[in-house]
N, C-alpha and C positions, 0 to 999 in steps of 0.2 A: 662865510663862517656861520656856525650855529652853535647853540648851547643846549645841553641836555639837563634832565632833572637831577642827575648826579651832581652837577655843579651847584645847584641850589642846596642840596643836602650837605655837600662839603663846606660851603660857605656858612651854613647854619651851625656847623660844628664849632665854629669860632666862638659861639656863645658860651660853650662849656668852660674854657679857661677864664673868661670874664666873670662868670658866676662864682667859680672857685676862688679866684683871687679876691673878689668882693667879700666873700665870707671870712677871709683871713685878715681883712682890714687893710689890704694893699690896693692901691689904685690900679684898676685893670685896663684902663683905656689905652695904654701904650701897646697892649697885645693886639688890639684890633687892626691897626695899620700893618703890622708885621704879618698877621694872618692873611689879610687881603692880598698883600704882596706875594705871599707864598702861593695862594690860590691862583693869582694871575700868572705866575711863572709856570705852574702846572698846566694851565689852559693853553699858553703859548706853545709849550712843548708838545702837548696833545695834538694841537692843530698842525704843527710842523711834521709830526710823525704820521699823520693820517695820509692815506693814499690820495692822489690827485684825481677827483671825480671827472675832471675835464678830459683826462686821457682815457676815455672810453669811446668805443664805437658802438652806437646804439641804432638798432633797426627794429622794424615791426614785422609781425606775422599774424594773419587773421583773416576772416572772411570779409567781403565787401558788403554783404547784405545779410540781414536777419529779420525775422518777424517779431513784431511787438510781443513783449512778455515771454519771449523764447530765450532761454539761457544760451549764451554764445561765448565760446572760448577765444580769447585773443592773447597774444604773447608779445613781450618786449625782450629782444635779444641784446645783451650787453657783452662786449668783448673788452677785456682789460689790456690796454696797450702800454701800461706803465710797468715799473719794476717792483712795485710793492703790492702786497695782497690788499684788496679793498674789502673792508667789512663795514656794511652800512645798510641803507634801505633805498627802495626805489618806489616812486609814485607816478602812476600814469594819470595825467590830468584830464580825464574825461569829464564832461559836464554832468551835473547831478542826475539828470533824467536817464543817463546811461545805466545807472545802478551798478557801478563797478565794484567788485569785491575781490580781494580785500582792498581797502583804500591805500595801504602801504604794504610792501612786501620786503622781507629781509633779503639781503644780498651778500653772499660770500664769494669773492671772485679772485682766484689766484692770478698772478701775472701770466699773460699770454693765453689765457683760457676764456671761454665764452659760456654764458649761462642764459637760459630762457626763463623768464619770470612770467607766469601765467596769471591772467585776470579773467574773471567771469563777469560778463555784462548781461544785465537783465533790463533791457530798454523799456521805458514806460511811455514813450511818446514816438509817434511816427515822424518820419522825416530824416534829415541827415544829422547824425551826431558827430562831434569832433573832439579830438584831443590834439592840442597844438604843440605840446611839449611833454618831455619826461624829466622829472626832477630826481636827481641822484644825490644822496647824502653819504659821506664817508666819515666814519667815526675814528677818533684817535684811539691808541691802545688803552688809555685810562677811561674812555667813555664819557669824558667831561664836555668835550666840544668836538668839532670836526669841520670839514669843508662840504660845500654843496655846490652843484652846478646844474644849470638848465640846458637840456639838449633839445634843440628845435627839430623834432621828428614828428611830423603831422600824421594823425590817424583819422580815417573816415569810416563811418558805418551807416549805410542806408537802412532805416528801419521800415519794414513793409507792414501792411495791415495783417491782423492775426489770421484771418480766414478760418474762424471756428466752424463755419458752415461746411467746411470740407468733409466733415463726418457724414453729411447727408448725400454726398456725391455718389458713392458706390450703389446705393439703392436706386437712385435716379438713373444712373447709367445702365443698370440692369433692365429697368423699364424701357429705356431708349433702345437697347439692343433687341428687346422683345418687339417693339414697334417696327424696328428697322429690318428684322429678318425672320424671327421665329413665328410671329403672328402678323400676317398681312392685314392691312386696312381693308375692311369689307366695303365701305362706301367711298366712292371717289370724290375728292374735294379739290379745291384750288391748289393745294400743296401736296398732291400725290401724283405718282407716275406709275405706269404699268410695270408689274413685277413678273407675273407668270400666269399660266392656266392651270386649273385643277377641276376635279369633278364637282358637280353641284351637290350640296348637302341640304337637306330640309332645314329651313330657317335662314338660308342665305338670301341676300337681296337679289331679287329677280332682275333688277335693272343692270346687274353686272354680268348677266349671261351673255356669252359670246356665241351668237347664233351661227356664224360662219364656222367656227371651230366645232360647234355641236353638229353641224351638217356633215362635217368630215369624220366625225367620231361616232361611236356606238352609244354614247351617253351624253348627258347635258354637261357642257363645259362652262366654267365660270372664270372671269377675269379677276385677278387679285391686284391690289395696288399697295404700294409702299410709300412711306413719307418721302417727299422730295428733299434732296440735299442741295447744297450750294445756295441756300436762301440767305437773306441778310437780317441780322439782329442788331439794332442800334440801342445802346444803353445810355441814357442821358441822366446824369447825376447832378442834382441841384446843390450848389455849394454856397448859396446865399444865406441870409440871416436865419431862415427857418431851419437850416441844417445844423445850426449851433445849439438848438434846444436839446436839453438832456432828456432822453427817453430810457428809463431804466438806469443802468450803471454807466452808460456811455452817451455820446451825442447821436443825434439822428443821422448825421453823416456817416458815422461808423457802421450803423445798421445798413445804410444804403450801400456802403462798400462791400459788406458781407454778401448782400443780395446780388450785387453786380458780379462779384467773383464767382459765386456759385453758378449763376446763369451763364456767364462767359465760358466757364469750364465745361458745362453741360452742352451748350450750343456748339462749341468747338468740336466736342466729341461726336455731336450729331451731324457734322459735316457742313455746318452753316458758317457764314462769314460774320464775325462779331466786330462791332465798332463801339468804342467807348468815348464819351464826351463828358467832361466835367465843366460846368458853366455857372457863372453868376452874371457879372457885368461883362465878362469876357470869357473866352475859352481857357480854362485853367490847365486842362490836360486833354490830350487827344491820342487815342490808339486806333489805328486803322491800317488795313493792309497786312495784318499779322494773323496767320492762321496756324492751327495745329498746336504742338507742344509749347512753342515759345509765347503763345498768347497770354497765358496766365502770368508768366514772369513780366511781360511787358505791361500788363494791366496793373500789377502790384507796384512796379517801379513808378508808373505814372501817378498812381494814387498817393504814394508815400509822402510827398512834400505838400500836398493840398490840404488846407484847413478851411473851415467856414469863414466867410467874410460877412461883416455886419452891414450888408447892402441888400437892396431889393434886386432880385434876378431880372435881367432883361430877357423876357421870354420870346420876344420877336427875334432877337439875335440867337437865342438858343435853338429855336426851331429852324432858323436859317442855317445854323451850323449842321443840322441833320441833313438838310438838302445838299450841303457841300460835301458830305461824306459819301452819300449814295443817293441816287435818284429813284431807286426802286426798293426801298426797305420793305420787308415782309412783316417785321415785328418791331415796334418802337416801344421801349420800356422807359418811362419817365419816373425816376425815383425822387420824389419831392414830398412836401407836406403842405397840402392845401386844405386846411381844416378851419379856415376863417373866410366868411363871405367877402369881407372887405379886402383882405389880403389876396384873395384868389381872383379878383377882377382882372388884373393884368394877365394872369395865366389863362383864364377862360377866354378872354378876347383874342389871345394869340394862338389858341389851340387850333391846329390845322384840321381840316376835314379829311379823315382817312380816305384814300382812294381805294379802288378795287384791288384786292389782294393784300391790303395792309391792315394790320391790327395794332391799335395803340392801347397800351396798358399803363395806367397811372397808379403807381404804388407808393404807399407811405408807411413808415414805421409809426405806430400809434402807441399811446400810453395805456397799458393794460389796467392801470388803476382807475381810469375814468369811470368805467362801469361800476366798480365797487363804490367809488365816491358818490356817484349819482343815486345810489340806493341807501346811503347813510343819512339818518335824520335823528340821531340820538341827542345831539347837542345843538345849540344855536350856531356855533361855528361850523358844525358838520352840515347844517341846512344850507348855509351860504355856499360852502364848497360843493354841495350836491347840485345847487342851482347853476353854479358856474360850469360844473362838469356836464350837466344836462344840456346847457346851451352850446358847449363845445361839440358835444356829440351830434346835436341837431344841425349845427352849421356844417359839420363834416359830412353828414348825410346829404345835405342840400348841394354841397359842392360835388359829391360823388354822383348825384342825380344829374347835375349839369354836365359833367363829363360824359355820362352815358348818352345824354341827349345830343352831344356833339359827335357821337360815333365812337367814343372810346370805352374802355372798361376801367372801373375804379376798384382798387384792391387795397386793403389796409390790414395790418396785423402787428402784433408786438415784435420787438427786434429779434427774438428767437425764432418766431414762426414765419417772419416775412420772407427770408430766402427760400424756405421750403415751398411756400405758397406760390411764389413766382416761378420756381422750377416746375412745380406741378402744373401750373397754367401753361407753361411752354410745352410740356409733354401732352397736355390735353389738346392744344392746338395742332400739334403734330398728328395725334391720333385722329382728330376730326378732319384732317386734310386741309386745314386753314393756314398751314405754314410749311 
């Protein structure tokens, strides 16, 4: 049973006769018990006349997955199995981060009929959102009180990463198609294979002249090469304590997920095999053996429940996990933040020496405000901040130099630019025949 605001107003009306009788010089207090009794009788009658909310059949309808900050429609379907019309409200008990609107919905349900009550979810957090029950209230005819019942109907919604960098995918796919077919690679590299023969044009690389074909023809013939497919791309995402740092409006891990999704979608369209590993002290997520269209959905689902942990990443185990995924990767992309000499010691000591045909790219989302802070010297506080920013930039440059000495490539950019830069580097490796 529950009470409404009308009951409070009705009870408050009992003050009126008490005040009037007091002005006439008569004792008014005998009216108060009578009035309260009258109100109590009305409440009991109202509750008895309310439809029984337990005599409802409640089911759910809605998607199982949605992207973060993406409006999603879900519905609760209620069927009245009783003999009275139910007039009341329905609340779907999603957790606050689901952003359910409205919080309560009105419900008019004649006997034997069903109604679908729609709610709009705007999830603010990745992972699994839950609604364990649906609460239904049934008002009496006077609207003073009513009955309520809880229906144990569980709802689940898996919230995937946003993938804002999807907007950069069409332009990169156009460049990939150009590399793959319309414009052949002129210089043969480790990641190219024979495509076709064509006539020699001034400016072409003479090392690609096919002398046997030239001898059989009346003109000089040239071999063309195209980027090789079926290569392996391993994306290693660091989920340790450095991934929890905020860079811009989100965490560094969110920027890494955007970059991983864009690279995965692009490499999959390029015919390469993509493997995803998310690691700190253990492997938190793994996607391997999935190619083509299902890859993006599998990567998003694996990323959804993973959040940074405030522990140091075990880099020896992380690079061992790469060897367990494939023994011949062509491109290893490590998404981490190694901008401190002290913190990068474990990472640099575990960094494997890339073998022939393997390229290692170490990429990090950086804070774009550091450059601005390092140039500010207007106040005493700004000078201290500038010194700290300058030191951070210097240490990040030293770590990048150490990565290059170990045979890898270091890349950093702000969260908006990082996915594009990694995708462009992938295309450049394709064009150069190194992938």
